[in-house]
C-alpha positions as MATLAB code, in Angstrom:
seq = 'MKELKQKRHELEARLEELDCLSLSQAEIETIVSDAMDFLSGLEFILRQGLPQTKLTILRQCIERIWINKPIDTIKLAIRIVPAGNLQATQECKIFLEEKLSM';
ca = [
     117.913   88.123  156.528;
     119.064   87.210  153.015;
     121.424   90.170  152.987;
     122.947   89.119  156.312;
     123.545   85.588  154.996;
     125.266   87.026  151.935;
     127.430   89.231  154.147;
     128.258   86.234  156.343;
     129.405   84.197  153.306;
     131.563   87.108  152.153;
     133.142   87.419  155.597;
     133.787   83.658  155.773;
     135.435   83.741  152.337;
     137.592   86.673  153.438;
     138.537   84.820  156.626;
     139.644   81.821  154.539;
     141.785   84.130  152.373;
     143.407   85.618  155.461;
     144.064   82.155  156.879;
     145.759   81.157  153.609;
     147.887   84.298  153.679;
     148.827   83.550  157.267;
     149.892   80.020  156.307;
     151.824   81.372  153.338;
     153.661   83.822  155.588;
     154.483   81.011  158.021;
     155.767   78.873  155.137;
     157.913   81.753  153.880;
     159.366   82.300  157.335;
     160.167   78.572  157.604;
     161.847   78.546  154.189;
     163.919   81.614  155.017;
     164.879   80.201  158.410;
     165.930   76.865  156.868;
     167.979   78.634  154.190;
     169.700   80.844  156.768;
     170.518   77.809  158.930;
     171.971   76.045  155.890;
     174.061   79.055  154.848;
     175.302   79.818  158.354;
     176.879   76.363  158.661;
     178.148   76.151  155.086;
     181.595   77.698  155.577;
     182.378   75.611  158.668;
     181.321   72.358  156.995;
     183.287   73.069  153.809;
     186.412   73.957  155.791;
     186.313   71.435  158.626;
     183.659   68.860  157.831;
     184.155   65.227  156.942;
     184.552   64.467  153.207;
     181.133   62.774  152.991;
     179.474   65.759  154.705;
     181.191   68.140  152.279;
     179.904   66.129  149.305;
     176.385   66.169  150.707;
     176.501   69.958  151.135;
     177.942   70.496  147.651;
     175.214   68.322  146.132;
     172.662   70.653  147.718;
     174.374   73.677  146.117;
     175.365   72.356  142.684;
     172.759   71.094  140.249;
     175.128   69.783  137.565;
     178.757   69.979  136.397;
     179.920   69.697  132.789;
     183.641   69.166  132.152;
     185.006   69.726  128.658;
     188.602   68.495  128.721;
     189.485   69.361  125.083;
     188.921   73.078  125.678;
     189.675   73.045  129.427;
     186.347   74.362  130.653;
     184.001   73.521  133.456;
     180.367   74.585  133.366;
     178.324   74.570  136.587;
     174.589   74.798  137.141;
     174.371   76.106  140.680;
     171.278   76.444  142.789;
     170.230   79.936  143.817;
     169.684   80.250  147.564;
     167.288   80.830  149.208;
     164.644   78.890  147.404;
     161.973   76.776  148.955;
     162.757   73.539  147.231;
     166.128   74.631  145.845;
     164.986   73.946  142.298;
     165.969   77.307  140.801;
     169.328   77.066  139.052;
     171.706   79.411  137.325;
     174.546   78.437  135.025;
     178.005   79.787  135.614;
     180.790   79.098  133.107;
     184.331   78.981  134.483;
     187.379   78.864  132.238;
     190.422   77.109  133.647;
     193.911   78.399  133.051;
     195.513   75.030  133.713;
     194.867   71.707  132.061;
     192.421   69.495  133.919;
     194.069   66.418  135.404;
     191.686   63.497  135.753;
];
């Protein structure tokens, strides 16, 4: 009887692990689906969307912008997609050939 109880506890623990994995897989699928939806509408919004909508979309893609007028450079920290909470960023340095006009 003791052995059966031990086996039951092991099986229940394994069932909990499988449930967690199932939830994790569902979360991953949701994240991927949300990212794909976002990316599929990105081009249309940037080309034909209202200015406020464009700004909202760009804020979701760009973490930070540094402008250095004396040496004519712009440095961007852009978010890598897909990411669940879009917190991962990568810096990309762009050198301008023309003077910045601000």
